[in-house]
C-alpha positions, 0 to 999 in steps of 0.5 A: 151623677147628671151633667147639664151645660151651665149657660157659660162655655165649658162650664157645668151644672152637676146633680147627684143621681141618688140611689135610695132605700129605707136606709137613705141614699147612696150617690157619687160625689165625684167621678173622674170617668164620668167627667171624662165622658163629658169631655172634661179632663180634671185632676184634683191637686187639692180639696179646700173647704170653707166655713162662713159664720154669717149670712151675706158673706162674699168670698171672691171673685178669685181666679189664678191665671196661666200657667197656674189656671184653676178648674174648680169643682163646688159644692155647698155641704152646709147652709146655702149659698149663691155661687158665681162664676165669670168667664175671664177667657178673652177667646171664649164666646162667654168672655166677661159673662157671669152665671150664678146659681144656688147651692144648698146642703139639700139640692144635691147641686154642684158646679164646675168651672174650668180654669181661667174662670173667676169664682166667688159666693155669697152665703144665704144662711149662716153657718154655710160651709163649702168644699172645692175640688181644685185642679191646680195648687195655689200659686200666689204669683198667678192669683187674680180677682175682681171686685164683686160689685164691678159695674162691668159685670153688673152681678145681682147679689141676692142679699145685703153684703155683711162680711167681705174681706179687705183683699176682696174689696180692693180687687181692681175694677175690670 
């Protein structure tokens, strides 16, 4: 695994480091020890997956606040998506800044975002699927969200929105 700091404090872009031969390749999808070598204490509480039928679908932006702040490790395993994270930590030098990156089934790229980061994505292809390793259990009383089109953030989504849940459309503005 190859770790590269993301533009937001404590977030990472992680790429597979495949070892290939005539059969194909082998690569680690997750290694707790490699995370620890980069100062990341990440304990997996849940592994979630989501499947999206249409290109242009937005999920998010979601996060859990303390005491159930939710670090995440996200990967696209089918199709393509524009993955977005927002630093929601008031004490952080990157507070309320966002970062977006394309994750696809082919580019072998993943992202890690620490707790108290909002997360969302937009599908770029139909039939897109992602999985998330999550470091905290879902805790409804700690659930929060930000509207995807909040002008305070100015997130530039790459394609027209085709689908978004009523819940995600109704999050408060910052």
